[in-house]
N, C-alpha and C positions, 0 to 999 in steps of 0.2 A: 504494500500500500504506500502511495506517495505521501510525503510530509503534508502536502496541500490537502489531500483527501482525509488524512488523519485529523488535521487541524479543523477542517470544516465539519467533519463528523462529530468531533468532540464539542465544537461550539454549538452545533444544533442539539446534541444530547444534553449539553449544559442548560440550554433553554428548556428542553423537555423536562428534565429532572426538576429544575426550579419551579416550572409551572405546575407540575404535579404536587410538589411540596407546598407551594404557595396556595394552590387551590384548596388543599385539604386542611392545612394547619394555620396559615397566616391570614389569608383573605377573610375567612369567616370572623376571625378575631378583629381584624382592622375594621370591617364593615360594622361590627357591633359596638365599636368604641366611639366615644365622643370624638368629633372631627379634630379637635385640638390635640387630643392624646394620640390619635392615629398618626397625625402629621409629625408629632414629636417623636414617635417611634421610628418613622421613616427617616427623619432628620438624624437621629442617632446613628442609624446604619451608615448614612452618607457622610457623617462627620469623620469617618475613617478614610475618606478618599484622599487624604494627604499622602497616603501610601503610594499613589500613582507617581509621585516624584521619582520612584525607583527606576522608571523608564529612562531617566537621564543620569543615573548613577553609574559612573565608570566601573567596569569589572563585574557588574551584575547582568547587564544585557550586552549583547555583541556590539562592538563599535560599528558594525555594519548595519545595525538597525537604523533605518532612514530617519534622519533628524526631523523631516516633515511630519512623521508619525510620532516619534518619541517626545519631542518638545511639546507639541500640541496636546498629546495625551497626558503628559506629566502636569503641565500647567492648568489644563482644563479640569483634571481631577483635583488638583490642589485648590483651585478657585471654588469648585463645588464643595469640597470639604470645609473650607473656611466659611462659606455662606451657610452651610448646614450648622456649623458650630455657632455662628452668629444667631441663627434662628433659635437654637437651644438656649443661648445666653439671653435672648430677648423674650423668653417665654412669659415673663412677668408683664410684658408690655405687648398685649395682643396685636395691635395694628402693626407694630414693628416685626413681631414674630411672623405674621402672615405675609408681610412683604418679603422677608428672608426665605420663607417656605417657597413662595412663587419663584424667587430669584434662584435658589439653589436647584430647583427642579428644571427651570428653563436652561440655566447654564449647564447643568449635568446632562440633560437630554441632548442638548446641542453638542456637547463634548463627545458623547458616545456615538452619535450619528456621524459627526465629522471624523472621529477616529476610525469608524468603519470605512468611510470614504477614503481616508488616507491609507488605510491598510490595503484596500483593493487596488488603489493607484500604485502602491509600492510593491504589490504582489506578495504581501507578507504571508498569506497562507502557504505559499510554496517555500517560504524562508522562515517557517515557524521556529526553527531551532535557534534563530537569532534572538528570540525572547529570553533565552537563558532561563534563569530561575523565575522570571516573571511570567512564564508560560501559563501558569495557573490563573493569572488575572483575567485574560480574555475568555478563558474556558469556563471558569467557575464563578468568578466574582462579577464580571460584566453582565451576564444574563440576569443575575439577581438585581443588580443596580437598575437595569433597564425596566425590568418588571415592576420594581417598586416606584420608579418614576411614573410609569403608566398608571399604577394604582393611586399614586399621590394626586395626579391630575384628575382622575376619575372622582376621587374623594373631594377634591377642591370644588369641582363642578357640582357634585351632588350636595355639598353642604352649604351652598350659597344661600343666603337669607331669601325668603320668599319674594321680597320686594325686588331684589336684584334679578331673580329668575324671571319675574314678570317683565322687567325692563328689557332683558335680553331676548325674551320671546315676543317682544313687541305687542304686549297685551294679551297674547293667547294664554289660555288657562292650561 
């Protein structure tokens, strides 16, 4: 099996495994929680995204890992992690908390989508060995991050106050 096929298979199975786990164990709990508490739990997970800086740490990844991928992935993760931490720190000031929740989800989702784009452009699936010890990040961690971003956006839209929902639906009930 080629490295490209192994990487793609493992990435897909990472999504499948996390979706199965999420559907059974995480999603029912998040849906039943107060919207603030659910977003706080998601922010806690994403607060660890500072770890993405490892993509630019010499000796951990191959020096041949394309800088266009590595730098954007590293700093996108770092920014998302800092915004998630700021959301957690702002928990006592709800308007500020919600601002940071929206911000870390927008930045984090954009980061992951652009990382996928850069990875395809650089043909990283065929060069997956260049991830070195960070190989587990795109296979295990990224699927969970993307799934929780989708869940966070769903919960944000679902938990809007009734007045805001009617404004955006242009008066439809």
